C-alpha positions as YAML, in Angstrom:
chain: A
units: angstrom
residues:
- id: 1
  name: UNK
  ca: [26.55, 39.70, -37.18]
- id: 2
  name: UNK
  ca: [28.53, 37.14, -35.18]
- id: 3
  name: UNK
  ca: [32.02, 36.26, -36.40]
- id: 4
  name: UNK
  ca: [34.19, 33.44, -35.07]
- id: 5
  name: UNK
  ca: [37.67, 32.77, -36.45]
- id: 6
  name: UNK
  ca: [39.13, 29.27, -36.17]
- id: 7
  name: UNK
  ca: [42.74, 30.05, -35.38]
- id: 8
  name: UNK
  ca: [46.04, 28.36, -34.54]
- id: 9
  name: UNK
  ca: [49.21, 30.21, -33.47]
- id: 10
  name: UNK
  ca: [51.89, 30.62, -36.16]
- id: 11
  name: UNK
  ca: [49.55, 29.26, -38.84]
- id: 12
  name: UNK
  ca: [48.18, 31.36, -41.69]
- id: 13
  name: UNK
  ca: [45.01, 31.97, -39.70]
- id: 14
  name: UNK
  ca: [46.86, 34.97, -38.26]
- id: 15
  name: UNK
  ca: [46.15, 36.79, -41.54]
- id: 16
  name: UNK
  ca: [42.37, 37.14, -41.09]
- id: 17
  name: UNK
  ca: [42.97, 37.90, -37.40]
- id: 18
  name: UNK
  ca: [45.07, 40.90, -38.42]
- id: 19
  name: UNK
  ca: [42.59, 41.99, -41.09]
- id: 20
  name: UNK
  ca: [39.54, 41.71, -38.82]
- id: 21
  name: UNK
  ca: [41.42, 43.81, -36.29]
- id: 22
  name: UNK
  ca: [42.36, 46.36, -38.96]
- id: 23
  name: UNK
  ca: [38.68, 46.52, -39.94]
- id: 24
  name: UNK
  ca: [37.57, 47.15, -36.38]
- id: 25
  name: UNK
  ca: [35.36, 44.06, -36.51]
- id: 26
  name: UNK
  ca: [34.06, 42.39, -33.39]
- id: 27
  name: UNK
  ca: [34.97, 38.71, -33.52]
- id: 28
  name: UNK
  ca: [35.57, 35.68, -31.33]
- id: 29
  name: UNK
  ca: [38.20, 33.03, -31.86]
- id: 30
  name: UNK
  ca: [38.07, 29.27, -31.80]
- id: 31
  name: UNK
  ca: [41.63, 28.14, -30.95]
- id: 32
  name: UNK
  ca: [42.56, 24.93, -32.78]
- id: 33
  name: UNK
  ca: [45.69, 23.10, -31.65]
- id: 34
  name: UNK
  ca: [47.10, 21.63, -34.86]
- id: 35
  name: UNK
  ca: [49.91, 20.00, -32.87]
- id: 36
  name: UNK
  ca: [47.31, 17.89, -31.05]
- id: 37
  name: UNK
  ca: [45.39, 17.11, -34.23]
- id: 38
  name: UNK
  ca: [42.33, 19.08, -33.14]
- id: 39
  name: UNK
  ca: [41.70, 20.05, -36.78]
- id: 40
  name: UNK
  ca: [40.80, 16.40, -37.41]
- id: 41
  name: UNK
  ca: [38.39, 16.15, -34.49]
- id: 42
  name: UNK
  ca: [34.79, 15.26, -35.35]
- id: 43
  name: UNK
  ca: [33.68, 18.60, -33.88]
- id: 44
  name: UNK
  ca: [35.94, 20.65, -36.11]
- id: 45
  name: UNK
  ca: [35.37, 18.53, -39.20]
- id: 46
  name: UNK
  ca: [31.67, 19.37, -38.92]
- id: 47
  name: UNK
  ca: [32.71, 23.03, -39.24]
- id: 48
  name: UNK
  ca: [35.38, 22.55, -41.91]
- id: 49
  name: UNK
  ca: [35.62, 19.10, -43.53]
- id: 50
  name: UNK
  ca: [38.92, 20.22, -45.14]
- id: 51
  name: UNK
  ca: [40.50, 20.07, -41.66]
- id: 52
  name: UNK
  ca: [42.29, 23.38, -42.13]
- id: 53
  name: UNK
  ca: [42.55, 26.76, -40.50]
- id: 54
  name: UNK
  ca: [41.47, 29.44, -40.96]
- id: 55
  name: UNK
  ca: [37.73, 29.11, -41.05]
- id: 56
  name: UNK
  ca: [35.63, 32.23, -40.56]
- id: 57
  name: UNK
  ca: [32.20, 31.36, -39.19]
- id: 58
  name: UNK
  ca: [29.77, 34.10, -40.22]
- id: 59
  name: UNK
  ca: [26.45, 33.89, -38.34]
- id: 60
  name: UNK
  ca: [26.96, 30.13, -38.14]
- id: 61
  name: UNK
  ca: [27.95, 29.74, -41.79]
- id: 62
  name: UNK
  ca: [31.60, 28.60, -42.25]
- id: 63
  name: UNK
  ca: [33.72, 30.26, -44.92]
- id: 64
  name: UNK
  ca: [36.97, 28.47, -45.80]
- id: 65
  name: UNK
  ca: [40.09, 29.28, -47.85]
- id: 66
  name: UNK
  ca: [42.27, 32.21, -46.82]
- id: 67
  name: UNK
  ca: [41.92, 34.23, -50.02]
- id: 68
  name: UNK
  ca: [38.11, 34.02, -49.92]
- id: 69
  name: UNK
  ca: [38.06, 34.99, -46.25]
- id: 70
  name: UNK
  ca: [40.27, 38.00, -46.91]
- id: 71
  name: UNK
  ca: [38.13, 39.20, -49.82]
- id: 72
  name: UNK
  ca: [34.99, 38.81, -47.67]
- id: 73
  name: UNK
  ca: [36.52, 40.90, -44.87]
- id: 74
  name: UNK
  ca: [37.61, 43.59, -47.34]
- id: 75
  name: UNK
  ca: [34.14, 43.76, -48.94]
- id: 76
  name: UNK
  ca: [32.26, 43.59, -45.65]
- id: 77
  name: UNK
  ca: [34.30, 46.41, -44.12]
- id: 78
  name: UNK
  ca: [35.02, 48.74, -47.07]
- id: 79
  name: UNK
  ca: [35.92, 51.64, -44.80]
- id: 80
  name: UNK
  ca: [39.14, 49.79, -43.87]
- id: 81
  name: UNK
  ca: [40.28, 49.89, -47.53]
- id: 82
  name: UNK
  ca: [41.86, 46.45, -47.28]
- id: 83
  name: UNK
  ca: [41.91, 46.09, -51.06]
- id: 84
  name: UNK
  ca: [42.67, 48.74, -53.70]
- id: 85
  name: UNK
  ca: [39.71, 50.61, -55.22]
- id: 86
  name: UNK
  ca: [41.09, 50.79, -58.77]
- id: 87
  name: UNK
  ca: [39.78, 47.74, -60.72]
- id: 88
  name: UNK
  ca: [43.15, 46.71, -62.15]
- id: 89
  name: UNK
  ca: [44.94, 47.18, -58.81]
- id: 90
  name: UNK
  ca: [42.11, 45.20, -57.18]
- id: 91
  name: UNK
  ca: [42.59, 42.14, -59.37]
- id: 92
  name: UNK
  ca: [46.38, 42.44, -59.08]
- id: 93
  name: UNK
  ca: [46.01, 42.34, -55.30]
- id: 94
  name: UNK
  ca: [43.92, 39.18, -55.59]
- id: 95
  name: UNK
  ca: [46.57, 37.77, -57.93]
- id: 96
  name: UNK
  ca: [49.21, 38.37, -55.27]
- id: 97
  name: UNK
  ca: [47.04, 36.84, -52.56]
- id: 98
  name: UNK
  ca: [46.64, 33.76, -54.78]
- id: 99
  name: UNK
  ca: [50.45, 33.72, -55.22]
- id: 100
  name: UNK
  ca: [50.91, 33.68, -51.45]
- id: 101
  name: UNK
  ca: [48.39, 30.85, -51.20]
- id: 102
  name: UNK
  ca: [49.38, 28.61, -54.09]
- id: 103
  name: UNK
  ca: [53.00, 29.66, -54.70]
- id: 104
  name: UNK
  ca: [54.66, 30.50, -51.40]
- id: 105
  name: UNK
  ca: [52.55, 28.55, -48.91]
- id: 106
  name: UNK
  ca: [53.32, 25.08, -50.37]
- id: 107
  name: UNK
  ca: [57.07, 25.80, -50.08]
- id: 108
  name: UNK
  ca: [56.57, 26.57, -46.40]
- id: 109
  name: UNK
  ca: [54.71, 23.31, -45.93]
- id: 110
  name: UNK
  ca: [57.61, 21.57, -47.66]
- id: 111
  name: UNK
  ca: [59.85, 22.87, -44.86]
- id: 112
  name: UNK
  ca: [57.50, 21.98, -42.03]
- id: 113
  name: UNK
  ca: [56.16, 18.64, -43.31]
- id: 114
  name: UNK
  ca: [58.65, 17.10, -45.76]
- id: 115
  name: UNK
  ca: [57.07, 13.68, -45.27]
- id: 116
  name: UNK
  ca: [54.07, 14.91, -47.27]
- id: 117
  name: UNK
  ca: [56.33, 15.31, -50.30]
- id: 118
  name: UNK
  ca: [58.44, 12.13, -50.12]
- id: 119
  name: UNK
  ca: [58.06, 9.12, -47.84]
- id: 120
  name: UNK
  ca: [61.48, 7.56, -48.57]
- id: 121
  name: UNK
  ca: [63.74, 7.15, -45.56]
- id: 122
  name: UNK
  ca: [66.34, 9.89, -45.30]
- id: 123
  name: UNK
  ca: [64.64, 12.10, -47.87]
- id: 124
  name: UNK
  ca: [63.48, 14.87, -45.53]
- id: 125
  name: UNK
  ca: [66.66, 16.95, -45.70]
- id: 126
  name: UNK
  ca: [66.72, 16.90, -49.50]
- id: 127
  name: UNK
  ca: [63.02, 17.81, -49.72]
- id: 128
  name: UNK
  ca: [63.53, 20.71, -47.33]
- id: 129
  name: UNK
  ca: [66.60, 21.95, -49.19]
- id: 130
  name: UNK
  ca: [64.76, 21.97, -52.51]
- id: 131
  name: UNK
  ca: [61.84, 23.78, -50.90]
- id: 132
  name: UNK
  ca: [64.15, 26.34, -49.33]
- id: 133
  name: UNK
  ca: [65.77, 27.07, -52.70]
- id: 134
  name: UNK
  ca: [62.37, 27.65, -54.30]
- id: 135
  name: UNK
  ca: [61.26, 29.76, -51.36]
- id: 136
  name: UNK
  ca: [64.26, 32.03, -51.72]
- id: 137
  name: UNK
  ca: [63.45, 32.52, -55.40]
- id: 138
  name: UNK
  ca: [59.94, 33.65, -54.43]
- id: 139
  name: UNK
  ca: [61.19, 35.94, -51.69]
- id: 140
  name: UNK
  ca: [63.55, 37.53, -54.21]
- id: 141
  name: UNK
  ca: [60.57, 38.37, -56.41]
- id: 142
  name: UNK
  ca: [58.76, 39.93, -53.46]
- id: 143
  name: UNK
  ca: [61.91, 41.83, -52.48]
- id: 144
  name: UNK
  ca: [62.02, 43.40, -55.93]
- id: 145
  name: UNK
  ca: [58.32, 44.28, -55.73]
- id: 146
  name: UNK
  ca: [58.91, 46.12, -52.46]
- id: 147
  name: UNK
  ca: [61.90, 48.12, -53.69]
- id: 148
  name: UNK
  ca: [61.28, 51.76, -52.87]
- id: 149
  name: UNK
  ca: [57.82, 50.99, -51.47]
- id: 150
  name: UNK
  ca: [56.28, 50.91, -48.03]
- id: 151
  name: UNK
  ca: [53.50, 48.48, -48.98]
- id: 152
  name: UNK
  ca: [52.81, 46.32, -52.03]
- id: 153
  name: UNK
  ca: [50.19, 48.83, -53.19]
- id: 154
  name: UNK
  ca: [49.63, 52.51, -52.44]
- id: 155
  name: UNK
  ca: [48.46, 51.70, -48.91]
- id: 156
  name: UNK
  ca: [48.28, 48.73, -46.54]
- id: 157
  name: UNK
  ca: [46.13, 45.92, -47.95]
- id: 158
  name: UNK
  ca: [45.35, 42.24, -47.47]
- id: 159
  name: UNK
  ca: [48.45, 41.47, -49.53]
- id: 160
  name: UNK
  ca: [50.71, 42.97, -46.87]
- id: 161
  name: UNK
  ca: [49.10, 40.89, -44.13]
- id: 162
  name: UNK
  ca: [49.34, 37.69, -46.18]
- id: 163
  name: UNK
  ca: [52.95, 38.23, -47.23]
- id: 164
  name: UNK
  ca: [53.85, 39.13, -43.64]
- id: 165
  name: UNK
  ca: [52.75, 35.65, -42.59]
- id: 166
  name: UNK
  ca: [54.64, 34.04, -45.49]
- id: 167
  name: UNK
  ca: [57.90, 35.82, -44.72]
- id: 168
  name: UNK
  ca: [57.62, 35.45, -40.96]
- id: 169
  name: UNK
  ca: [56.85, 31.73, -41.27]
- id: 170
  name: UNK
  ca: [59.71, 31.25, -43.70]
- id: 171
  name: UNK
  ca: [62.15, 32.90, -41.29]
- id: 172
  name: UNK
  ca: [61.19, 30.38, -38.58]
- id: 173
  name: UNK
  ca: [62.94, 27.61, -40.50]
- id: 174
  name: UNK
  ca: [66.25, 29.39, -39.78]
- id: 175
  name: UNK
  ca: [67.38, 30.38, -43.27]
- id: 176
  name: UNK
  ca: [69.23, 33.69, -43.55]
- id: 177
  name: UNK
  ca: [66.38, 35.82, -44.84]
- id: 178
  name: UNK
  ca: [68.26, 39.01, -43.89]
- id: 179
  name: UNK
  ca: [69.50, 39.15, -47.51]
- id: 180
  name: UNK
  ca: [66.00, 40.30, -48.48]
- id: 181
  name: UNK
  ca: [66.37, 43.85, -47.23]
- id: 182
  name: UNK
  ca: [63.04, 45.13, -48.53]
- id: 183
  name: UNK
  ca: [61.14, 42.15, -47.14]
- id: 184
  name: UNK
  ca: [62.85, 42.62, -43.79]
- id: 185
  name: UNK
  ca: [61.86, 46.30, -43.73]
- id: 186
  name: UNK
  ca: [58.29, 45.30, -44.62]
- id: 187
  name: UNK
  ca: [58.29, 42.78, -41.75]
- id: 188
  name: UNK
  ca: [59.38, 45.49, -39.32]
- id: 189
  name: UNK
  ca: [56.71, 47.89, -40.57]
- id: 190
  name: UNK
  ca: [54.08, 45.21, -40.15]
- id: 191
  name: UNK
  ca: [55.19, 44.40, -36.63]
- id: 192
  name: UNK
  ca: [54.86, 48.06, -35.69]
- id: 193
  name: UNK
  ca: [51.14, 48.08, -36.61]
- id: 194
  name: UNK
  ca: [48.74, 47.90, -33.64]
- id: 195
  name: UNK
  ca: [46.81, 45.06, -35.30]
- id: 196
  name: UNK
  ca: [49.94, 42.92, -35.52]
- id: 197
  name: UNK
  ca: [51.00, 43.78, -31.98]
- id: 198
  name: UNK
  ca: [47.56, 42.64, -30.82]
- id: 199
  name: UNK
  ca: [47.96, 39.44, -32.86]
- id: 200
  name: UNK
  ca: [51.39, 38.69, -31.39]
- id: 201
  name: UNK
  ca: [50.12, 39.18, -27.83]
- id: 202
  name: UNK
  ca: [47.16, 36.92, -28.52]
- id: 203
  name: UNK
  ca: [49.39, 34.33, -30.19]
- id: 204
  name: UNK
  ca: [51.61, 34.18, -27.08]
- id: 205
  name: UNK
  ca: [48.54, 33.80, -24.87]
- id: 206
  name: UNK
  ca: [47.14, 30.91, -26.90]
- id: 207
  name: UNK
  ca: [50.54, 29.20, -27.05]
- id: 208
  name: UNK
  ca: [50.76, 29.43, -23.25]
- id: 209
  name: UNK
  ca: [47.23, 28.02, -22.92]
- id: 210
  name: UNK
  ca: [48.11, 25.14, -25.27]
- id: 211
  name: UNK
  ca: [51.24, 24.39, -23.23]
- id: 212
  name: UNK
  ca: [49.17, 24.10, -20.04]
- id: 213
  name: UNK
  ca: [46.49, 21.90, -21.58]
- id: 214
  name: UNK
  ca: [46.66, 18.16, -20.78]
...
């Protein structure tokens, strides 16, 4: 089986990169420079007409949407135990992955691309402030979930990888996320994992390659 992950540094495509690494899967990457609009190139649109990352290409067949990709990895590599085995815990994990995707992620986009939410001149700061307020409300929920816990479930799962990206990305917009003590501790635990250390090294390499590219 040949796996290729369409990936861009900092973007949520780091989640399947971490999970494939956790699973011990052999995979290639297809770096996509979102800053240079490569996701809208004719070549990439033939792979993913949604013009998004990640895309996981499985024996030439593209799979899109982060939650679907994560579930596929977990099911394809069951020995990695990337989702809980108990049926109720399993669907609750998928619920939390959906929350990261449809609840938290849009608030991050609101910070990064306020023009997508309001095109009026001078509106960007207000849009970002409203998004930041909502983001903090969501991080507070996650902080309560992590109280007294190492991971969101009884062991590391897809949820931890997905929330790691959400919280890390949110911190890049310079809010004081240190108030979320449990989320901060979770971030540190994640960054100590070999899979995340590998991801961070690869991220730096791709960012350097992008900087050199004409």
